[in-house]
C-alpha positions as CSV (number, residue, x, y, z in Angstrom):
1,X,109.0,-61.2,-19.2
2,X,111.3,-62.5,-16.5
3,X,110.7,-62.2,-12.8
4,X,111.2,-58.5,-11.8
5,X,114.2,-57.8,-9.7
6,X,114.0,-55.4,-6.7
7,X,117.1,-53.3,-5.9
8,X,118.6,-54.1,-2.5
9,X,115.8,-56.6,-1.8
10,X,116.4,-59.8,0.1
11,X,115.4,-63.0,-1.7
12,X,112.9,-63.9,1.0
13,X,111.1,-60.6,0.4
14,X,110.9,-61.4,-3.3
15,X,109.5,-64.9,-2.5
16,X,106.8,-63.3,-0.3
17,X,105.8,-60.9,-3.0
18,X,105.9,-63.2,-6.0
19,X,105.9,-66.7,-4.6
20,X,108.6,-69.3,-5.0
21,X,109.2,-70.4,-8.5
22,X,107.4,-67.5,-10.2
23,X,109.6,-66.4,-13.1
24,X,107.4,-65.5,-16.0
25,X,104.6,-63.0,-16.8
26,X,102.4,-64.0,-13.9
27,X,104.9,-62.4,-11.5
28,X,103.4,-59.0,-12.0
29,X,99.9,-60.4,-11.8
30,X,100.7,-62.0,-8.5
31,X,102.0,-58.7,-7.2
32,X,98.9,-56.9,-8.5
33,X,96.6,-59.4,-6.8
34,X,98.6,-59.2,-3.6
35,X,98.3,-55.4,-3.5
36,X,94.6,-55.4,-4.4
37,X,93.5,-57.9,-1.7
38,X,95.3,-55.6,0.8
39,X,93.1,-52.7,-0.1
40,X,95.1,-50.8,-2.7
41,X,93.1,-49.1,-5.4
42,X,93.8,-49.7,-9.1
43,X,95.4,-46.2,-9.3
44,X,97.6,-47.0,-6.2
45,X,98.7,-50.3,-7.7
46,X,99.6,-48.6,-11.0
47,X,101.6,-45.9,-9.2
48,X,103.4,-48.5,-7.0
49,X,104.5,-50.6,-10.0
50,X,105.8,-47.5,-11.8
51,X,107.7,-46.4,-8.7
52,X,109.3,-49.9,-8.1
53,X,109.9,-51.2,-11.6
54,X,110.0,-48.0,-13.7
55,X,107.7,-46.8,-16.5
56,X,108.7,-49.6,-18.9
57,X,107.9,-52.4,-16.5
58,X,104.5,-51.1,-15.2
59,X,101.1,-52.0,-16.4
60,X,98.1,-49.8,-17.0
61,X,95.2,-49.2,-14.6
62,X,92.9,-50.9,-17.1
63,X,95.1,-54.1,-17.0
64,X,95.1,-53.9,-13.2
65,X,91.3,-53.7,-13.2
66,X,91.0,-56.6,-15.6
67,X,93.2,-58.8,-13.4
68,X,91.2,-58.0,-10.3
69,X,87.9,-58.5,-12.0
70,X,89.0,-62.0,-13.1
71,X,90.0,-62.8,-9.6
72,X,86.7,-61.6,-8.3
73,X,84.8,-63.7,-10.9
74,X,86.8,-66.8,-9.8
75,X,86.1,-66.2,-6.2
76,X,82.4,-65.7,-6.9
77,X,82.3,-69.0,-8.7
78,X,84.0,-70.7,-5.8
79,X,81.5,-69.2,-3.4
80,X,78.6,-70.6,-5.4
81,X,79.9,-74.1,-5.9
82,X,77.7,-77.1,-4.9
83,X,78.5,-78.7,-1.6
84,X,76.0,-81.6,-1.8
85,X,78.7,-84.2,-2.0
86,X,80.6,-82.8,1.0
87,X,80.0,-84.9,4.2
88,X,81.7,-83.6,7.2
89,X,82.6,-85.2,10.5
90,X,84.0,-82.0,11.9
91,X,83.3,-78.4,11.1
92,X,85.6,-75.6,12.3
93,X,84.4,-72.0,12.5
94,X,86.5,-69.1,13.3
95,X,87.0,-65.4,12.4
96,X,90.2,-63.5,11.6
97,X,90.5,-59.8,11.6
98,X,92.1,-57.9,8.7
99,X,92.4,-54.3,7.6
100,X,90.6,-54.1,4.3
101,X,92.1,-50.7,3.5
102,X,95.0,-48.7,4.8
103,X,94.2,-46.9,8.1
104,X,90.8,-48.6,8.3
105,X,89.7,-50.5,11.4
106,X,90.2,-54.3,11.3
107,X,87.1,-56.2,10.3
108,X,86.5,-60.0,10.6
109,X,86.5,-62.5,7.8
110,X,84.4,-65.5,8.8
111,X,85.9,-68.9,7.8
112,X,84.4,-72.4,7.7
113,X,86.5,-75.5,7.0
114,X,86.3,-79.1,8.1
115,X,87.3,-82.7,7.9
116,X,85.2,-85.0,5.7
117,X,84.3,-88.6,6.5
118,X,87.4,-89.8,4.6
119,X,89.6,-87.7,6.8
120,X,90.4,-85.1,4.1
121,X,90.4,-81.3,4.8
122,X,87.7,-79.3,3.1
123,X,87.7,-75.5,2.8
124,X,83.9,-74.8,2.9
125,X,83.5,-71.1,2.7
126,X,84.4,-67.6,3.9
127,X,82.6,-64.3,4.1
128,X,83.3,-60.8,5.3
129,X,81.4,-59.6,8.3
130,X,81.0,-56.2,10.1
131,X,81.3,-58.2,13.4
132,X,81.2,-61.7,14.6
133,X,77.5,-61.4,15.3
134,X,74.8,-64.1,15.3
135,X,73.4,-62.7,12.1
136,X,76.7,-62.6,10.3
137,X,77.6,-66.2,11.2
138,X,74.1,-67.5,10.6
139,X,74.2,-65.9,7.1
140,X,77.4,-67.9,6.3
141,X,76.1,-71.1,7.7
142,X,72.7,-70.9,6.0
143,X,74.5,-70.2,2.7
144,X,76.5,-73.4,3.2
145,X,73.3,-75.3,3.9
146,X,71.6,-73.8,0.9
147,X,74.4,-75.1,-1.3
148,X,74.0,-78.6,0.0
149,X,76.2,-79.0,3.1
150,X,74.7,-81.4,5.6
151,X,74.9,-81.2,9.4
152,X,78.4,-82.3,10.6
153,X,78.8,-84.6,13.6
154,X,80.7,-82.0,15.6
155,X,81.2,-78.2,15.3
156,X,84.3,-76.7,16.9
157,X,84.5,-73.0,17.7
158,X,85.6,-70.4,20.2
159,X,83.4,-69.2,23.0
160,X,81.8,-66.3,21.2
161,X,78.2,-65.9,22.0
162,X,77.1,-64.8,18.6
163,X,78.8,-67.7,16.9
164,X,77.4,-70.1,19.5
165,X,73.9,-68.9,18.9
166,X,74.3,-69.2,15.1
167,X,75.5,-72.8,15.5
168,X,72.4,-73.7,17.6
169,X,70.1,-72.2,15.0
170,X,71.8,-73.7,11.9
171,X,73.0,-77.0,13.1
172,X,70.8,-77.9,16.2
173,X,71.4,-81.6,15.8
174,X,75.2,-81.3,15.7
175,X,77.4,-81.6,18.8
176,X,79.3,-78.3,19.7
177,X,82.7,-78.3,21.3
178,X,84.7,-75.2,22.4
179,X,88.1,-75.1,20.8
180,X,90.8,-76.1,23.4
181,X,93.4,-73.8,21.9
182,X,91.1,-70.8,22.5
183,X,90.5,-72.1,26.0
184,X,94.2,-72.3,26.6
185,X,94.7,-68.7,25.3
186,X,92.0,-67.4,27.6
187,X,93.6,-69.2,30.5
188,X,97.1,-68.0,29.8
189,X,95.8,-64.4,29.6
190,X,94.9,-64.6,33.3
191,X,98.2,-66.0,34.4
192,X,101.4,-63.9,35.3
193,X,104.0,-64.0,32.5
194,X,106.5,-65.9,34.6
195,X,104.0,-68.8,35.1
196,X,102.5,-69.0,31.6
197,X,104.8,-71.8,30.3
198,X,104.2,-74.0,33.3
199,X,100.4,-73.5,33.2
200,X,100.4,-74.1,29.5
201,X,102.4,-77.3,29.9
202,X,100.1,-78.6,32.7
203,X,97.0,-77.7,30.6
204,X,98.0,-79.8,27.7
205,X,99.4,-82.6,29.9
206,X,95.8,-83.2,31.0
207,X,94.7,-84.2,27.5
208,X,97.9,-86.1,26.8
209,X,97.2,-88.2,29.9
210,X,93.6,-88.8,28.7
211,X,94.8,-89.9,25.3
212,X,97.5,-92.2,26.8
213,X,94.8,-93.9,29.0
214,X,92.6,-94.5,26.0
215,X,95.3,-96.1,23.8
216,X,94.5,-99.7,23.3
217,X,97.1,-102.3,24.4
218,X,99.3,-103.7,21.8
219,X,97.9,-106.9,20.3
220,X,99.9,-110.0,21.1
221,X,101.3,-111.7,18.0
222,X,99.9,-115.2,17.3
223,X,103.3,-116.8,16.5
224,X,106.1,-114.8,17.9
225,X,107.4,-111.4,17.1
226,X,108.2,-110.4,13.5
227,X,108.8,-107.3,11.5
228,X,105.3,-107.4,10.2
229,X,103.6,-107.8,13.5
230,X,101.4,-104.9,14.6
231,X,103.0,-102.8,17.3
232,X,99.9,-101.0,18.5
233,X,98.1,-98.1,17.0
234,X,97.8,-94.6,18.1
235,X,94.3,-93.7,19.1
236,X,92.4,-90.6,18.2
237,X,92.6,-87.5,20.4
238,X,90.4,-87.6,23.6
239,X,86.7,-87.0,23.1
240,X,84.7,-84.8,25.3
241,X,82.1,-86.5,27.5
242,X,79.4,-85.4,25.0
243,X,81.2,-87.0,22.1
244,X,79.6,-90.3,20.9
245,X,82.1,-93.1,21.2
246,X,80.9,-94.6,17.9
247,X,82.7,-91.8,16.0
248,X,85.7,-93.2,14.2
249,X,87.6,-90.0,14.3
250,X,87.8,-86.8,16.3
251,X,89.6,-83.5,16.6
252,X,89.9,-81.4,19.7
253,X,90.8,-77.9,18.5
254,X,90.1,-75.3,15.9
255,X,93.7,-75.8,14.7
256,X,96.7,-78.0,15.4
257,X,97.8,-78.1,19.0
258,X,100.6,-75.7,19.6
259,X,103.9,-76.9,20.8
260,X,104.3,-76.9,24.5
261,X,107.6,-75.1,24.0
262,X,105.9,-72.2,22.3
263,X,104.6,-69.3,24.3
264,X,101.5,-68.7,22.2
265,X,98.8,-70.5,20.4
266,X,98.0,-71.0,16.7
267,X,96.0,-69.2,14.1
268,X,93.1,-68.5,11.9
């Protein structure tokens, strides 16, 4: 079956629904999964497909259930995978709020990801939580430890008390740094709108200056300049006073630093 066509639908909407390059039978599966993870029941998904594509293009409720069960099984396998071989320098912890069902209140999904000792990103785990409480965060962290994840050099998080307490309990030997993006957001929230861009620029300029001061001088070539001569290297982002200077790499936020031209921060 070819990629379904939506009447009067913009191409960008189709890409959001099915993904770019989706053109065969997995197009409907992609749409089913997208609806299911947004809280629609099997019956709702079946009815939606029939309404959009017609009776001939829809799939049965049994097929919808089978697709979703397969997705759940794959997710459960991923959640149980061994983490013994994962060695992290940095571990980032944050929660994002989602509505699990239409008209329901938003609930947090707790996420843990990091940077390993080779500088590669690692998605460690995620779990639903009724709230960003100490118990909820500690359950996620203890699960990661039970699956073999060792203590990271540095844990980066927001300033939530529940999360902070969980980090102290689960990784007492690791350094803990508050995410500078979250600090910036909290600071901007206290500033009048007309002054937010200026304050935000001044805030990040502090860390740009620290980084510039820590950059090593360019090495002097031994026998005159050449195309292959080193021109200086860019140092890592500035470390907090508690950060050991023996670390070969560091990161200062829960996410990439937002552009100073932007009026808001970044994710989860």
